[in-house]
Phi, psi and omega in degrees: 000125181238105177247026184305125178067006171288144177263117185242122179256122183240120173269158185066036189276359186270355181194171171056225183299319180299316178298317179296324177296320177303310180301315182296315182288325176299318181295335180268004176091013180283160169262131193237134171256122183255126179230138173186179183284325190260111181300319182300320179290324176296321177297319179297313181298317179300315181297316183288336178282344182080013182286143175285144182299325182282357178247011178221152174232126175267117186233083181296141176202162178243113184294341178285343179263072188296336180287352178261351193284329178297321177295321177296323179296321177298318179298316180299316183293318183293333183304314181237004182078012179186162164226113182282322184223124173252123178248104178279087184255333183297144179179183182217151182248179186214145177224122178156153177295144180305320183293341182254002184263124181294146177303330179297327178289319176301316181294319179297319179299316180292322181298314185280314188275336182244300187295322180299309176299324179296316180297314180297319180297314181291335178287325184265334187304312180300325179292320179294319179297316180296325180284335179088015178193163178153166179215128181247129184234133175241124175268100177275234181189160172301334176287355172271000176257333180204152176292151183217142182303144176068015179221035186301311182292320179296311180300318180300317181292323181284327172299314182299316180298315179296321180295318179298312185289325176295318177299316179298318180301316180293324178295317179297317180295317183294331179264001182056041177269127186280052174243116181284151178224128179227131173251127182254135180240084178288146173269229179279108181245136183286091177223182179264021185301325181290332179296325184261000179298150181265141173275186185299337180263000179091011178264153179294134179292321176058038177223137175278154180248133179302323182301318180286325180297334180265004185278184177295148179289156178297326180294318178296318179298316180299320178298318178298320179294316180297321178295320179297321178294314181299325181269003179057038180286138177290332175206157181216124172268125184231124179163203181242224185298337181295341179294341178300333180298329178298317182283327174298317180299323183281316189255334180226066186301327179295318177295317178303311183296323178296317180291311184294320181293336177284356181260008179298130175259110182271147178291151178294153179299138178088357179258000000 
């Protein structure tokens, strides 16, 4: 993979898959724009990646403040006069039964996981079309392929993101516009996403999940994403054995429903 001198903008760059992507792209010679809420963490990631300051831009932003994102996109583009690859990786997860999840949590999930990437994409797409090149990447989730217990709001946001990007991909292809589109569907990846996931009331769950702890490393996932971009793949499933659920859902839906429904996490009595 050769991304030498490509300008790559990564949201959610302060941890997990985003942090691993920063390391990966820096190693291939790319110029990287790092975005997340915490500037101090972005500084740490840049330092640990070994990136030179003049080849990186730290661009703090809050994906929940979607009305500010177009201005951030302008800043990102002006830094190098282009953005070759936008990776919409930033997001938030949710844990809780649908019946116990406040509508405000559903809206927050959609704002961060769906509307924020759409706003950033629409801000950069006309510039990429005018330039005659570019690549737009959306990091969805295996939960963007099928509904899953205790993740109704999260799955809905990731379904929406995948639907938007697949439609966009077909539009680019149909118009013969040379802007690539890739949707990534990670499975169980060893990150801290469950620590920051929201419960039904909008509070952080603050608990790690054994399933994620046993999952693929963030570095392996990042490598898979980079390979998908290099190969111009329209979508990429990345993970381990849990990806089998995608095929069960497609070919043996009854078996899928029996297995998935058995994974419901019910609240303790009195809670």
